[in-house]
C-alpha positions as CSV (number, residue, x, y, z in Angstrom):
1,M,0.1,0.0,-0.2
2,K,0.8,3.5,-0.8
3,I,-0.2,6.8,0.6
4,T,1.6,9.6,-1.5
5,L,0.8,13.2,-0.2
6,L,-0.1,15.1,-3.3
7,S,-0.6,18.9,-0.8
8,A,-1.3,20.2,2.1
9,H,-4.8,19.2,1.8
10,S,-5.3,15.9,0.1
11,I,-3.6,12.7,0.0
12,R,-3.6,9.1,-2.5
13,L,-3.8,5.9,-1.5
14,E,-3.1,2.7,-4.5
15,P,-2.3,-0.6,-3.5
16,M,1.3,-1.6,-4.0
17,P,3.0,-4.5,-3.1
18,G,5.0,-4.4,0.3
19,P,4.9,-2.7,3.1
20,M,2.7,0.6,3.2
21,T,4.9,3.4,2.1
22,I,4.0,7.3,2.6
23,E,5.2,9.3,0.2
24,A,5.9,13.0,-0.6
25,L,5.8,15.1,-4.2
26,S,8.8,17.5,-2.6
27,A,10.9,17.1,-0.1
28,E,9.5,20.3,1.5
29,Q,6.4,18.7,1.4
30,S,5.6,17.1,5.5
31,Y,3.1,14.4,6.5
32,S,0.8,16.0,8.8
33,P,-1.7,14.7,11.4
34,F,-4.5,15.7,8.9
35,H,-2.5,13.6,6.2
36,M,-2.4,10.6,9.1
37,M,-7.0,11.3,9.2
38,G,-7.0,11.3,5.3
39,G,-5.0,8.5,5.3
40,G,-7.2,6.4,7.8
41,L,-10.1,7.4,6.2
42,A,-8.8,6.1,3.0
43,Y,-7.2,3.2,4.0
44,C,-10.2,2.0,6.1
45,T,-12.5,3.0,2.9
46,F,-10.2,0.7,0.7
47,S,-9.9,-1.5,2.6
48,V,-13.6,-2.7,2.8
49,M,-14.2,-1.8,-1.1
50,Y,-11.2,-4.8,-1.0
51,A,-13.2,-7.0,0.4
52,W,-16.4,-6.4,-1.2
53,A,-14.8,-7.3,-4.0
54,E,-13.3,-10.2,-3.2
55,H,-16.2,-11.8,-2.2
56,A,-18.3,-10.3,-5.2
57,N,-15.1,-11.6,-7.4
58,L,-14.2,-7.8,-8.9
59,D,-10.3,-7.3,-9.7
60,A,-9.2,-4.2,-7.2
61,D,-5.8,-4.4,-7.6
62,D,-6.3,-0.9,-10.0
63,L,-8.6,0.8,-7.0
64,T,-7.0,3.7,-5.9
65,I,-8.8,6.0,-3.2
66,D,-8.3,10.4,-3.0
67,V,-8.6,12.1,0.0
68,S,-9.4,16.0,0.1
69,W,-10.2,18.5,3.2
70,T,-10.9,22.1,4.2
71,F,-10.9,23.6,7.4
72,A,-13.5,26.2,9.3
73,D,-12.9,28.1,12.4
74,D,-14.2,28.6,15.2
75,P,-12.4,26.7,16.5
76,H,-10.1,25.9,13.4
77,R,-11.1,21.9,12.4
78,V,-11.5,19.6,9.4
79,D,-14.9,20.4,8.0
80,H,-15.3,19.1,5.0
81,Y,-13.6,15.6,3.7
82,D,-13.9,14.7,0.1
83,L,-13.5,11.1,-1.1
84,R,-13.4,9.7,-4.2
85,F,-12.0,6.4,-5.8
86,N,-10.8,5.6,-9.3
87,W,-11.6,1.8,-10.1
88,P,-11.6,1.7,-13.7
89,S,-12.0,-2.3,-13.8
90,L,-15.2,-2.1,-11.9
91,P,-18.1,-3.0,-14.0
92,D,-20.8,0.5,-14.3
93,N,-23.8,-2.2,-12.8
94,R,-21.6,-2.2,-10.0
95,L,-21.2,1.6,-9.3
96,Q,-23.6,2.1,-7.1
97,A,-22.7,-0.7,-4.6
98,A,-18.9,0.1,-4.0
99,K,-20.3,4.1,-3.1
100,R,-22.8,2.2,-0.7
101,V,-20.0,-0.8,0.6
102,A,-17.5,2.7,0.8
103,E,-19.7,4.0,3.7
104,L,-19.2,0.9,5.5
105,C,-15.9,2.1,6.8
106,T,-15.8,2.7,10.4
107,I,-13.7,5.9,10.4
108,H,-16.7,7.3,7.9
109,A,-18.7,6.1,10.3
110,T,-16.6,7.1,13.2
111,L,-16.6,10.5,11.4
112,R,-20.1,11.0,10.5
113,H,-20.6,9.9,14.6
114,P,-18.4,11.9,16.6
115,P,-17.1,10.1,19.5
116,T,-16.1,11.1,22.7
117,I,-13.0,12.4,23.4
118,E,-11.7,12.1,27.1
119,I,-8.3,14.3,28.0
120,D,-6.6,12.6,31.4
121,V,-3.6,13.9,33.4
122,V,-1.3,11.7,35.1
123,G,0.9,12.3,38.1
124,G,1.8,15.8,38.6
125,P,-0.9,18.7,40.6
126,P,-4.5,18.6,38.7
127,V,-5.5,20.9,36.3
128,V,-8.4,23.1,36.7
129,T,-10.0,24.3,33.9
130,S,-10.4,27.6,33.1
131,H,-14.2,26.6,33.3
132,E,-13.9,25.4,36.7
133,Q,-11.8,28.7,37.3
134,A,-14.9,30.5,35.8
135,D,-17.2,28.6,38.0
136,G,-15.5,29.7,41.5
137,V,-13.4,26.3,41.8
138,E,-10.4,27.1,43.7
139,P,-6.5,24.7,42.9
140,A,-6.4,24.0,46.1
141,A,-9.9,22.8,46.0
142,A,-9.5,20.5,42.8
143,S,-8.1,17.6,44.4
144,T,-9.1,14.7,42.0
145,V,-7.9,13.8,38.1
146,N,-9.7,16.0,35.7
147,H,-11.6,14.1,32.5
148,V,-12.3,16.9,30.2
149,H,-15.0,14.9,28.0
150,S,-15.8,16.8,24.2
151,T,-17.9,16.0,21.3
152,S,-19.1,18.2,18.7
153,T,-21.2,19.9,20.3
154,S,-20.6,20.8,23.4
155,A,-17.5,19.7,26.0
156,T,-18.2,19.2,30.0
157,T,-15.9,18.9,32.9
158,E,-16.6,16.0,35.2
159,R,-14.3,14.5,38.2
160,R,-13.4,11.5,39.7
161,A,-11.6,10.8,42.6
162,P,-8.5,8.7,42.0
């Protein structure tokens, strides 16, 4: 498998024999966390499509997947992924089925239904969030480990005893 960094905002995944490689078009291009996320989406999509192709007795050796993304602010984040596949040997009558299969990727489902993200402080003094300070919680009273949970719509803080 090979992932090629096409730009600061796009990658291409193509099947190649041997271990997975990540290549850039130029030495100035660096592999970013956003390339990693796009690569994860591409690899997951490729995997489910390839498994389906094997089951349906289709050749997927010419399947390639391109993923590009755009950003939004408040907060700064990826706001759109564009996933396109090129599969020259796919029969026309299987195209709609292939699109449905692409949506079965677990990364795709995770991005459509964002998980809760929990950030913990391990060791050291307890950390008081700006939200707790606004609520009048004194740092000395924060003798428990903070767990910050975030979702796509809100962030909450909960306390648990160590």
